TORDOLUM-420565 format. One line per 2 residues: number of its first residue (from 1); for each residue x, y, z of C-alpha. Coordinates in nm, 3 decimals. Example, Ala and Ser with C-alpha at 12.3 -4.5 7.8 and 13.67 -1.06 7.14 Angstrom:
<kelums>
1> 1.230:-0.450:0.780; 1.367:-0.106:0.714
</kelums>
This chain:
<kelums>
1> 25.208:0.915:16.303; 25.162:1.272:16.184
3> 24.846:1.388:16.007; 24.778:1.742:15.886
5> 24.498:1.906:15.691; 24.443:2.262:15.570
7> 24.153:2.477:15.452; 24.091:2.843:15.363
9> 23.823:3.023:15.563; 23.663:3.349:15.446
11> 23.711:3.515:15.784; 23.983:3.717:15.960
13> 24.237:3.525:16.167; 24.116:3.686:16.491
15> 23.764:3.553:16.439; 23.892:3.203:16.363
17> 24.124:3.221:16.666; 23.834:3.298:16.900
19> 23.657:2.981:16.786; 23.947:2.733:16.789
21> 24.084:2.842:17.127; 23.749:2.819:17.310
23> 23.719:2.469:17.466; 23.339:2.501:17.473
25> 23.332:2.481:17.090; 23.523:2.158:17.040
27> 23.240:1.908:17.068; 23.036:2.124:16.829
29> 23.274:2.140:16.532; 23.551:1.882:16.594
31> 23.457:1.558:16.422; 23.540:1.255:16.634
33> 23.586:1.449:16.960; 23.368:1.303:17.236
35> 23.522:1.499:17.523; 23.715:1.827:17.557
37> 23.681:1.957:17.911; 23.885:2.214:18.102
39> 24.090:2.074:18.390; 24.189:2.341:18.642
41> 24.131:2.715:18.665; 24.279:2.819:18.326
43> 24.027:2.759:18.048; 24.235:2.896:17.760
45> 24.591:3.017:17.701; 24.938:2.894:17.790
47> 24.924:2.619:18.051; 24.554:2.540:18.004
49> 24.478:2.169:18.044; 24.199:1.966:17.889
51> 24.072:1.612:17.922; 24.010:1.498:17.564
53> 23.885:1.184:17.393; 23.861:1.111:17.020
55> 23.687:0.830:16.832; 23.909:0.642:16.588
57> 23.687:0.381:16.429; 23.541:0.170:16.709
59> 23.813:0.277:16.955; 23.823:0.584:17.177
61> 24.161:0.732:17.263; 24.290:1.040:17.440
63> 24.414:1.163:17.778; 24.515:1.484:17.951
65> 24.674:1.750:17.729; 24.835:2.089:17.802
67> 24.867:2.401:17.586; 25.241:2.468:17.541
69> 25.227:2.744:17.278; 24.974:3.028:17.255
71> 25.076:3.296:17.004; 24.756:3.481:16.922
73> 24.612:3.493:16.664; 24.855:3.256:16.487
75> 24.957:2.937:16.668; 24.820:2.721:16.947
77> 24.996:2.392:17.026; 24.938:2.125:17.287
79> 25.109:1.810:17.404; 25.000:1.510:17.609
81> 25.048:1.486:17.984; 24.889:1.144:18.032
83> 24.733:0.885:17.804; 24.800:0.866:17.431
85> 25.135:1.020:17.333; 25.018:1.304:17.111
87> 25.082:1.660:16.998; 24.855:1.901:16.816
89> 24.873:2.243:16.655; 24.639:2.504:16.514
91> 24.815:2.733:16.263; 24.636:3.044:16.131
93> 24.780:3.265:15.858; 24.573:3.558:15.734
95> 24.590:3.630:15.362; 24.439:3.889:15.130
97> 24.075:4.002:15.154; 24.036:3.877:15.511
99> 24.096:3.513:15.423; 24.269:3.283:15.669
101> 24.461:2.965:15.590; 24.380:2.725:15.875
103> 24.600:2.418:15.938; 24.527:2.149:16.196
105> 24.804:1.899:16.274; 24.792:1.598:16.505
107> 25.092:1.375:16.583; 25.047:1.061:16.789
109> 25.224:0.737:16.871; 25.086:0.438:17.056
111> 25.330:0.227:17.260; 25.375:-0.139:17.177
113> 25.629:-0.188:16.901; 25.546:-0.336:16.561
115> 25.177:-0.409:16.620; 25.120:-0.058:16.750
117> 25.303:0.084:16.448; 25.079:-0.109:16.211
119> 24.773:0.003:16.409; 24.886:0.365:16.381
121> 24.923:0.330:16.003; 24.576:0.180:15.978
123> 24.419:0.455:16.190; 24.575:0.741:15.993
125> 24.294:0.760:15.730; 24.037:0.776:16.009
127> 24.220:1.057:16.186; 24.277:1.240:15.858
129> 23.906:1.228:15.775; 23.819:1.357:16.122
131> 24.054:1.652:16.067; 23.905:1.723:15.724
133> 23.550:1.714:15.860; 23.650:1.936:16.152
135> 23.793:2.201:15.920; 23.487:2.179:15.695
137> 23.264:2.231:16.000; 23.473:2.528:16.110
139> 23.449:2.683:15.763; 23.070:2.642:15.752
141> 23.023:2.785:16.100; 23.236:3.091:16.030
143> 23.122:3.166:15.676; 22.749:3.106:15.671
145> 22.642:2.936:15.992; 22.547:2.628:15.791
147> 22.472:2.295:15.953; 22.792:2.115:16.047
149> 22.879:1.754:15.988; 22.785:1.540:16.288
151> 23.065:1.526:16.543; 23.213:1.180:16.546
153> 23.034:1.094:16.222; 23.358:0.954:16.087
155> 23.452:0.853:15.734; 23.272:0.633:15.488
157> 23.385:0.277:15.580; 23.363:0.164:15.217
159> 23.594:0.446:15.109; 23.844:0.358:15.381
161> 23.839:-0.008:15.280; 23.890:0.094:14.917
163> 24.183:0.321:15.010; 24.339:0.046:15.221
165> 24.305:-0.215:14.947; 24.451:0.028:14.692
167> 24.750:0.105:14.916; 24.809:-0.265:14.986
169> 24.801:-0.349:14.615; 25.047:-0.071:14.534
171> 25.291:-0.173:14.808; 25.270:-0.541:14.712
173> 25.320:-0.448:14.347; 25.631:-0.250:14.441
175> 25.777:-0.561:14.606; 25.758:-0.426:14.960
177> 25.574:-0.730:15.093; 25.781:-1.048:15.081
179> 25.919:-1.309:15.323; 26.173:-1.171:15.573
181> 26.327:-1.330:15.881; 26.082:-1.255:16.166
183> 26.349:-1.111:16.396; 26.460:-0.866:16.126
185> 26.103:-0.767:16.050; 26.031:-0.701:16.417
187> 26.345:-0.488:16.458; 26.256:-0.291:16.144
189> 25.905:-0.232:16.277; 26.039:-0.112:16.609
191> 26.272:0.131:16.432; 25.983:0.276:16.231
193> 25.784:0.306:16.556; 26.074:0.488:16.725
195> 26.166:0.727:16.445; 25.846:0.777:16.243
197> 25.854:0.830:15.863; 26.200:0.991:15.850
199> 26.538:0.925:15.685; 26.655:0.799:16.025
201> 26.386:0.530:16.021; 26.448:0.442:15.656
203> 26.813:0.354:15.698; 26.772:0.198:16.043
205> 26.495:-0.031:15.915; 26.688:-0.119:15.597
207> 26.994:-0.201:15.811; 26.774:-0.439:16.012
209> 26.631:-0.610:15.704; 26.924:-0.599:15.460
211> 27.240:-0.527:15.665; 27.488:-0.646:15.402
213> 27.308:-0.511:15.096; 27.451:-0.210:14.913
215> 27.290:0.122:15.007; 27.506:0.381:14.826
217> 27.752:0.354:14.537; 27.944:0.670:14.453
219> 28.288:0.769:14.322; 28.445:0.674:14.657
221> 28.309:0.319:14.649; 28.015:0.139:14.808
223> 27.849:0.137:15.151; 27.608:-0.121:15.291
225> 27.292:-0.031:15.481; 27.454:-0.139:15.806
227> 27.756:0.081:15.736; 27.540:0.385:15.654
229> 27.333:0.331:15.969; 27.636:0.309:16.197
231> 27.823:0.590:16.021; 27.524:0.825:16.053
233> 27.483:0.728:16.420; 27.843:0.835:16.471
235> 27.793:1.152:16.269; 27.480:1.247:16.465
237> 27.662:1.197:16.798; 27.965:1.395:16.676
239> 27.750:1.683:16.551; 27.572:1.688:16.887
241> 27.908:1.696:17.066; 28.001:1.990:16.841
243> 27.692:2.181:16.958; 27.436:2.104:16.684
245> 27.120:2.002:16.868; 26.756:1.912:16.814
247> 26.569:2.196:16.645; 26.886:2.356:16.504
249> 26.936:2.405:16.132; 27.200:2.231:15.920
251> 27.261:2.379:15.575; 27.383:2.121:15.324
253> 27.563:2.237:15.010; 27.679:1.916:14.850
255> 27.667:1.748:14.514; 27.525:1.397:14.470
257> 27.740:1.171:14.689; 27.741:0.987:15.021
259> 27.814:1.304:15.217; 27.483:1.459:15.115
261> 27.292:1.145:15.216; 27.477:1.094:15.544
263> 27.442:1.457:15.650; 27.067:1.439:15.579
265> 27.024:1.114:15.774; 27.232:1.242:16.067
267> 27.021:1.560:16.079; 26.712:1.340:16.097
269> 26.860:1.139:16.385; 26.930:1.464:16.568
271> 26.590:1.615:16.498; 26.767:1.903:16.321
273> 26.618:2.089:16.024; 26.793:2.021:15.694
275> 26.831:2.320:15.459; 26.939:2.221:15.109
277> 27.148:2.484:14.928; 27.160:2.500:14.549
279> 27.513:2.423:14.431; 27.472:2.674:14.144
281> 27.402:2.973:14.367; 27.643:3.265:14.366
283> 27.803:3.395:14.684; 27.557:3.685:14.741
285> 27.256:3.451:14.703; 27.406:3.205:14.950
287> 27.480:3.480:15.200; 27.126:3.616:15.176
289> 26.965:3.273:15.214; 27.186:3.167:15.506
291> 27.130:3.496:15.690; 26.755:3.452:15.651
293> 26.741:3.082:15.746; 27.003:3.106:16.026
295> 27.140:2.747:16.026; 27.379:2.668:16.309
297> 27.606:2.462:16.084; 27.698:2.427:15.717
299> 27.804:2.098:15.558; 27.971:2.169:15.223
301> 28.192:2.030:14.951; 28.542:2.175:14.947
303> 28.490:2.327:14.601; 28.235:2.569:14.753
305> 28.460:2.695:15.034; 28.526:3.033:14.873
307> 28.160:3.089:14.782; 28.063:3.027:15.145
309> 28.323:3.261:15.295; 28.069:3.527:15.393
311> 27.772:3.294:15.449; 27.977:3.072:15.679
313> 28.094:3.342:15.918; 28.031:3.255:16.284
315> 27.877:2.920:16.189; 28.004:2.568:16.243
317> 28.143:2.433:15.917; 28.213:2.076:15.807
319> 28.355:1.946:15.478; 28.161:1.664:15.313
321> 28.379:1.604:15.005; 28.749:1.684:15.003
323> 28.888:1.698:14.650; 29.260:1.720:14.717
325> 29.503:1.577:14.970; 29.562:1.905:15.148
327> 29.414:1.942:15.494; 29.067:2.095:15.482
329> 29.015:2.430:15.653; 28.730:2.276:15.855
331> 28.668:1.930:16.007; 28.549:1.671:15.756
333> 28.251:1.440:15.792; 28.494:1.148:15.788
335> 28.673:1.305:16.088; 28.344:1.333:16.274
337> 28.238:0.978:16.186; 28.572:0.839:16.302
339> 28.537:1.018:16.637; 28.164:0.959:16.692
341> 27.978:0.686:16.878; 27.830:0.437:16.624
343> 27.561:0.316:16.867; 27.198:0.417:16.817
345> 27.102:0.776:16.890; 26.803:0.869:17.106
347> 26.508:0.969:16.884; 26.423:1.341:16.910
349> 26.092:1.463:17.051; 26.007:1.626:16.720
351> 26.133:1.511:16.379; 26.324:1.778:16.193
353> 26.183:1.953:15.890; 26.318:1.965:15.538
355> 26.363:2.310:15.380; 26.398:2.310:15.002
357> 26.474:2.636:14.824; 26.280:2.756:14.525
359> 26.488:2.792:14.209; 26.515:3.170:14.229
361> 26.458:3.203:13.853; 26.244:3.514:13.909
363> 26.405:3.656:14.226; 26.557:3.566:14.562
365> 26.522:3.194:14.642; 26.260:3.122:14.909
367> 26.273:2.845:15.164; 25.979:2.603:15.143
369> 25.934:2.411:15.466; 25.761:2.075:15.487
371> 25.741:1.782:15.724; 25.854:1.428:15.651
373> 25.642:1.239:15.394; 25.432:0.943:15.510
375> 25.351:0.613:15.340; 25.049:0.773:15.170
377> 25.277:1.007:14.979; 25.479:0.715:14.848
379> 25.163:0.524:14.750; 25.052:0.819:14.534
381> 25.378:0.808:14.337; 25.419:0.430:14.325
383> 25.066:0.388:14.191; 25.164:0.584:13.878
385> 25.538:0.517:13.840; 25.634:0.146:13.865
387> 25.932:0.168:14.100; 26.041:-0.155:14.269
389> 26.192:-0.238:14.607; 26.566:-0.316:14.618
391> 26.622:-0.167:14.272; 26.936:0.016:14.169
393> 26.847:0.381:14.121; 27.082:0.633:13.963
395> 26.960:0.973:14.083; 27.093:1.201:13.810
397> 26.872:1.492:13.920; 27.034:1.710:14.191
399> 26.960:1.581:14.540; 26.915:1.936:14.672
401> 26.620:1.981:14.436; 26.268:1.862:14.525
403> 26.279:1.599:14.247; 26.610:1.447:14.352
405> 26.504:1.459:14.718; 26.175:1.285:14.633
407> 26.365:0.986:14.494; 26.603:0.983:14.790
409> 26.296:0.962:15.017; 26.132:0.695:14.801
411> 26.457:0.502:14.824; 26.417:0.499:15.204
413> 26.089:0.309:15.174; 26.205:0.083:14.891
415> 26.552:0.010:15.037; 26.696:0.112:14.700
417> 27.064:0.102:14.615; 27.147:0.460:14.522
419> 27.401:0.507:14.244; 27.539:0.863:14.265
421> 27.773:1.076:14.059; 27.873:1.423:14.176
423> 27.823:1.594:13.843; 27.596:1.507:13.554
425> 27.767:1.401:13.235; 27.555:1.241:12.960
427> 27.802:0.971:12.863; 27.896:0.891:13.225
429> 27.526:0.854:13.302; 27.491:0.588:13.032
431> 27.808:0.423:13.161; 27.671:0.412:13.517
433> 27.344:0.259:13.395; 27.532:-0.008:13.204
435> 27.797:-0.094:13.465; 27.561:-0.107:13.766
437> 27.251:-0.251:13.599; 27.050:0.060:13.690
439> 26.674:0.008:13.665; 26.552:0.360:13.742
441> 26.716:0.693:13.656; 26.535:1.010:13.772
443> 26.638:1.307:13.557; 26.529:1.654:13.450
445> 26.429:1.713:13.084; 26.749:1.894:12.981
447> 26.944:1.579:13.077; 26.741:1.376:12.826
449> 26.827:1.637:12.566; 27.198:1.616:12.641
451> 27.197:1.236:12.623; 27.022:1.244:12.286
453> 27.276:1.502:12.164; 27.555:1.245:12.204
455> 27.672:1.092:11.877; 27.486:0.772:11.798
457> 27.805:0.566:11.810; 27.865:0.688:12.168
459> 27.512:0.597:12.279; 27.547:0.252:12.126
461> 27.853:0.170:12.339; 27.642:0.122:12.651
463> 27.390:-0.151:12.731; 27.096:0.026:12.893
465> 26.845:-0.260:12.868; 26.826:-0.283:13.249
467> 26.657:0.060:13.252; 26.279:0.033:13.293
469> 26.178:0.371:13.439; 26.305:0.722:13.371
471> 26.096:0.962:13.582; 26.146:1.328:13.486
473> 26.038:1.654:13.644; 26.172:1.999:13.728
475> 26.090:2.181:13.405; 25.867:2.151:13.098
477> 25.904:1.831:12.892; 25.848:1.909:12.521
479> 25.639:1.645:12.347; 25.890:1.582:12.069
481> 26.173:1.534:12.321; 25.967:1.270:12.504
483> 25.890:1.081:12.184; 26.250:1.100:12.062
485> 26.383:0.965:12.393; 26.131:0.679:12.401
487> 26.206:0.590:12.040; 26.569:0.552:12.147
489> 26.538:0.390:12.493; 26.191:0.237:12.495
491> 25.867:0.345:12.661; 26.027:0.406:13.000
493> 25.953:0.777:13.045; 25.724:0.914:13.319
495> 25.667:1.288:13.348; 25.572:1.440:13.686
497> 25.443:1.794:13.711; 25.463:1.967:14.046
499> 25.640:2.242:14.236; 25.847:2.292:14.548
501> 25.530:2.414:14.723; 25.277:2.143:14.624
503> 25.512:1.846:14.563; 25.332:1.649:14.291
505> 25.022:1.747:14.093; 25.003:1.519:13.788
507> 25.193:1.226:13.639; 25.204:1.121:13.273
509> 25.274:0.761:13.174; 25.453:0.660:12.853
511> 25.109:0.591:12.704; 24.997:0.946:12.791
513> 25.313:1.091:12.637; 25.255:0.894:12.316
515> 24.883:0.972:12.291; 24.900:1.338:12.398
517> 25.252:1.480:12.347; 25.324:1.765:12.586
519> 25.084:1.649:12.854; 25.176:1.642:13.222
521> 24.926:1.361:13.280; 24.647:1.326:13.535
523> 24.657:1.369:13.913; 24.729:1.049:14.107
525> 24.485:0.907:14.359; 24.462:1.125:14.668
527> 24.544:1.443:14.475; 24.287:1.702:14.367
529> 24.364:1.933:14.075; 24.142:2.215:13.953
531> 24.176:2.490:13.693; 24.033:2.816:13.828
533> 23.971:3.155:13.671; 24.061:3.489:13.829
535> 23.738:3.477:14.031; 23.834:3.138:14.183
537> 23.569:2.958:13.976; 23.643:2.626:13.806
539> 23.668:2.657:13.427; 23.535:2.404:13.173
541> 23.762:2.138:13.024; 23.978:2.279:12.748
543> 23.988:2.632:12.888; 24.307:2.773:13.044
545> 24.328:2.905:13.398; 24.531:2.893:13.716
547> 24.638:2.548:13.841; 24.542:2.462:14.200
549> 24.641:2.141:14.379; 24.556:1.964:14.702
551> 24.744:1.665:14.849; 24.905:1.559:15.176
553> 25.245:1.711:15.090; 25.153:2.080:15.050
555> 25.428:2.287:15.204; 25.379:2.464:15.536
557> 25.477:2.811:15.414; 25.791:3.002:15.325
559> 26.044:3.017:15.604; 26.076:3.391:15.553
561> 25.700:3.434:15.589; 25.407:3.417:15.350
563> 25.286:3.138:15.129; 25.104:3.062:14.805
565> 24.743:3.150:14.732; 24.497:2.885:14.848
567> 24.131:2.831:14.759; 23.927:2.583:14.964
569> 24.237:2.396:15.072; 24.388:2.384:14.721
571> 24.717:2.566:14.665; 24.823:2.759:14.355
573> 25.125:2.628:14.168; 25.186:2.964:14.000
575> 25.129:2.808:13.657; 24.854:2.829:13.399
577> 24.712:2.518:13.240; 24.414:2.336:13.095
579> 24.263:1.988:13.117; 24.173:1.784:12.810
581> 23.859:1.574:12.780; 24.030:1.283:12.962
583> 24.140:1.500:13.253; 24.504:1.522:13.146
585> 24.686:1.842:13.231; 24.866:2.065:12.982
587> 25.077:2.339:13.139; 25.069:2.665:12.944
589> 25.344:2.838:13.142; 25.393:3.057:13.447
591> 25.099:3.280:13.537; 25.337:3.574:13.566
593> 25.468:3.505:13.213; 25.133:3.535:13.035
595> 25.127:3.849:12.823; 24.841:4.047:12.671
597> 24.922:4.135:12.310; 24.667:4.343:12.123
599> 24.403:4.242:12.378; 24.475:3.869:12.337
601> 24.624:3.638:12.600; 24.946:3.475:12.479
603> 25.130:3.194:12.654; 25.503:3.181:12.569
605> 25.516:2.804:12.612; 25.285:2.749:12.314
607> 25.536:2.931:12.093; 25.831:2.753:12.260
609> 25.673:2.414:12.192; 25.620:2.503:11.826
611> 25.980:2.623:11.788; 26.118:2.307:11.950
613> 25.950:2.101:11.678; 26.146:2.277:11.402
615> 26.403:2.038:11.258; 26.681:2.298:11.278
617> 26.607:2.433:11.627; 26.777:2.269:11.922
619> 26.585:2.464:12.187; 26.407:2.795:12.233
621> 26.276:3.031:12.500; 26.022:3.310:12.464
623> 25.963:3.613:12.688; 25.726:3.910:12.686
625> 25.855:4.260:12.611; 25.687:4.601:12.599
627> 25.554:4.714:12.260; 25.415:5.060:12.171
629> 25.154:4.928:11.926; 25.049:4.597:12.085
631> 25.110:4.670:12.453; 25.328:4.361:12.471
633> 25.489:4.131:12.216; 25.698:3.819:12.229
635> 26.072:3.793:12.185; 26.231:3.456:12.104
637> 26.578:3.323:12.182; 26.674:3.028:11.964
639> 26.960:2.777:11.968; 26.992:2.648:11.613
641> 27.117:2.321:11.467; 27.323:2.440:11.174
643> 27.239:2.743:10.962; 26.916:2.928:11.042
645> 26.805:3.289:11.002; 26.569:3.509:11.200
647> 26.353:3.549:10.889; 26.307:3.171:10.859
649> 26.205:3.142:11.224; 25.948:3.422:11.198
651> 25.803:3.272:10.879; 25.770:2.934:11.051
653> 25.572:3.084:11.340; 25.352:3.289:11.103
655> 25.263:2.971:10.913; 25.151:2.791:11.227
657> 25.016:3.045:11.479; 24.800:3.357:11.493
659> 24.960:3.688:11.407; 24.966:3.819:11.766
661> 25.170:3.512:11.869; 25.451:3.586:11.623
663> 25.762:3.721:11.803; 25.863:4.079:11.737
665> 26.227:3.968:11.726; 26.429:3.647:11.720
667> 26.780:3.632:11.862; 27.002:3.337:11.771
669> 27.225:3.239:12.065; 27.471:2.959:12.142
671> 27.288:2.825:12.449; 27.004:2.914:12.686
673> 27.097:3.012:13.041; 26.970:2.740:13.274
675> 26.990:2.646:13.639; 27.094:2.297:13.749
677> 26.744:2.156:13.721; 26.714:2.270:13.361
679> 26.485:2.569:13.411; 26.561:2.853:13.172
681> 26.667:3.171:13.355; 26.437:3.409:13.174
683> 26.541:3.706:13.382; 26.886:3.678:13.219
685> 26.724:3.674:12.875; 26.517:3.980:12.967
687> 26.838:4.165:13.052; 26.959:4.107:12.695
689> 26.642:4.227:12.521
</kelums>
């Protein structure tokens, strides 16, 4: 079990470092710690050993630990020598104005198979609360010397019971609790205990419980859970034989098909870090990202071979999808699977990380690193979006994107049958839903738009009545688009707002989308969302400000260094928004897109939403441009349905919005430049203005 918490302390990193590396301080500020005593002559630094004990509920656990990393004033890590199998890490990153982001991570695993696994899951909230209280104590001590929380005070038992009951209800409601042969249940529990919450565990446990059930359906056919488990065992062994080892990086540049999934699972079984490359990147972007991230190997679809010519130099290369019958220039995954040992791999000491790239819409894509999500992360989503175990899920969103990856990871827990198509096509998506009885289809908003743009007679050819959830994310969902889609396909739409850095922040149900078009919904349980002004103060409901989020899936920082602004443990999403009287979020746009026109703040998204409601406008994007008289003004790019003039568009905006929100110019274009997740590439529009 891995638990991590984070807080921002108004103190330089060196000052924080002096406190957290001094063993004499631990019983003062570490909640739950009953013993932390130096063993031997070294009291701090590499090789220092401590006898430690921690209260977890009524139990006391611990043992002898040793410091194995001491990089001052940034990282201190320890691992167990005797007693409870555990690892811990302090991570300090100094930010602007002498602030320090402080992360405390503890990983532990009790021996004993299924019962121990269940005990670990039950203890996680207790450990998490201890970590939170410890960081709060540290913050008080360093900032104002205030009185700390009592060490070992522990969490509120009633709150823990409430959280446990809530989680149980959600998991039961998702169909995860039902009769299973005891031997299969025990094997699945042992696999989860061995692998932790990783893709390796997900497919191993599903192979134990549902060996003959379908796991993946793609254009090459179908694979059962048992087949995927054995194939990825073989792939992990073959990659290891080829020199890809625990801790190495594997870049994956694949479309939505079995090769993407199997490469990801095999990386997890190796303990390698999976780096997901955007299939729409150009060659120079790929080269820059790969040079920065330094993966040892690249798994790619044959169609991207030329793009990866420079990026792939002096790296191991493997082809995931071969499109023609000619021999591939590099070994294929099928070659590796055929040659590999299908027996179980040995679990790595440390589960690999997942690195998802930002979209790069405003510059060079950054790598956002995060650990593997736990059950709590799934509970937060499942409590708001009614996904069911053993459903057929057509992931139309790209798997390399955070939204597609989220549903791949949810599918691990739910033992979902994944229906995959390499490229999105609106009619083929409807055909896949109809032919496979798809119940859930995660998409991005532009995909809804393209489906609705199909002629009505085409849409009517396909029976989509099996579809009961369409979760969308990745870009703004206009209110009229949501209503139009639900009028056509039923109230099945769920809108999630988040980012690569914070994962999820808010989720809107169909009821929310009907009652408050354009809303991103409210934060799920376990997530805190605040709207702050430029002075980091919370603003009243209805007022716009910067969106800050806290949950258990905040990213660990950019792989190239740096991170997002944090305030009291909450991380900035980079967007501006407001909350209505019911606590529902409305996103106004990117904070770096807000313009000041004639002394007034203008949010382009407000104008974009208005334009999208015009009966003869298909879609629109608005940017800020320099203006001699106003400082800045707006410029609109409009894709029209039929005949439409610039004069008509300007008159429409004047009739509905204040004068300073009227664009200086409107350009009618054939289509907006977008990336694969539907985000408009505004830098390309700016180059045209």
